C-alpha positions as CSV (number, residue, x, y, z in Angstrom):
1,X,35.4,-31.7,-0.9
2,X,33.3,-29.9,-3.6
3,X,29.7,-29.0,-3.2
4,X,26.9,-31.0,-4.8
5,X,23.9,-29.4,-6.6
6,X,20.4,-30.2,-7.8
7,X,19.6,-28.4,-11.0
8,X,15.8,-28.4,-11.2
9,X,13.4,-27.2,-13.8
10,X,9.6,-27.7,-13.7
11,X,6.4,-26.1,-14.7
12,X,3.8,-25.5,-11.9
13,X,0.3,-26.6,-13.0
14,X,-1.6,-26.1,-9.8
15,X,-1.6,-23.6,-6.9
16,X,-1.4,-26.5,-4.5
17,X,2.3,-26.6,-5.5
18,X,2.7,-24.2,-2.5
19,X,2.1,-27.2,-0.2
20,X,5.2,-28.8,-1.7
21,X,7.3,-25.6,-1.3
22,X,6.2,-25.2,2.3
23,X,7.2,-28.8,3.2
24,X,10.3,-28.7,1.1
25,X,12.0,-25.7,2.7
26,X,12.4,-27.1,6.2
27,X,13.2,-30.6,4.9
28,X,16.0,-29.3,2.6
29,X,17.5,-27.4,5.5
30,X,17.4,-30.5,7.7
31,X,19.5,-32.4,5.2
32,X,22.1,-29.7,4.9
33,X,20.9,-28.2,1.6
34,X,19.8,-24.7,0.7
35,X,18.2,-22.9,-2.2
36,X,21.1,-21.2,-4.0
37,X,19.1,-19.6,-6.8
38,X,15.5,-19.6,-8.0
39,X,13.7,-18.1,-11.0
40,X,9.9,-18.3,-11.4
41,X,10.1,-17.3,-15.1
42,X,13.3,-18.9,-16.5
43,X,13.9,-19.1,-20.2
44,X,15.0,-22.5,-21.6
45,X,16.9,-21.8,-24.7
46,X,17.8,-25.3,-25.6
47,X,16.2,-28.6,-24.8
48,X,13.1,-29.1,-22.6
49,X,12.6,-27.3,-19.3
50,X,10.0,-25.7,-17.1
51,X,9.3,-22.1,-16.1
52,X,10.5,-22.6,-12.6
53,X,14.3,-23.2,-12.2
54,X,16.0,-23.9,-8.9
55,X,19.6,-24.6,-7.9
56,X,20.0,-26.3,-4.6
57,X,23.4,-26.6,-2.9
58,X,24.5,-29.5,-0.7
59,X,27.7,-30.1,1.2
60,X,28.7,-32.7,-1.4
61,X,27.5,-34.6,-4.5
62,X,27.0,-37.7,-2.3
63,X,24.8,-35.6,0.1
64,X,22.7,-34.4,-2.8
65,X,22.2,-38.0,-4.0
66,X,21.3,-39.3,-0.5
67,X,18.9,-36.4,-0.1
68,X,17.1,-37.3,-3.4
69,X,17.0,-41.0,-2.6
70,X,15.8,-40.5,1.0
71,X,12.4,-41.9,1.8
72,X,11.4,-38.5,3.1
73,X,12.1,-36.8,-0.2
74,X,10.5,-39.6,-2.2
75,X,7.3,-39.1,-0.2
76,X,7.5,-35.3,-0.5
77,X,8.1,-35.5,-4.2
78,X,4.6,-36.9,-4.7
79,X,3.3,-33.4,-4.0
80,X,5.6,-32.0,-6.7
81,X,4.5,-34.6,-9.2
82,X,0.8,-34.0,-8.5
83,X,1.2,-30.2,-9.1
84,X,3.8,-29.8,-11.8
85,X,4.9,-31.1,-15.2
86,X,8.1,-31.2,-17.3
87,X,10.3,-31.7,-14.2
88,X,14.0,-32.3,-14.7
89,X,16.4,-32.9,-11.8
90,X,20.1,-33.2,-12.4
91,X,22.5,-34.0,-9.6
92,X,26.0,-32.7,-10.2
93,X,29.4,-32.2,-8.6
94,X,30.3,-28.5,-8.1
95,X,33.9,-28.8,-8.9
96,X,35.4,-27.6,-12.1
97,X,38.0,-30.0,-13.5
98,X,38.9,-28.5,-16.9
């Protein structure tokens, strides 16, 4: 089974975003995910994106979807929404089929 990923871009607007990060880290580990890569000053060269980019790996795409849809994450995401703008989250399958 291939891995699943969240591709996240956002722009932090408030130092209180750290509350989200502090709560997010133990939660993501509890659902089998981990932060694969993070850049605090990423460069979007096409389309709209934020300055913070994060790739989060999960055991499968289904696990990534379930994590996002969980009531725990939906509650946690309120902290993110309150302290950031221009957020994009894409859930994708990690397999290469071409």
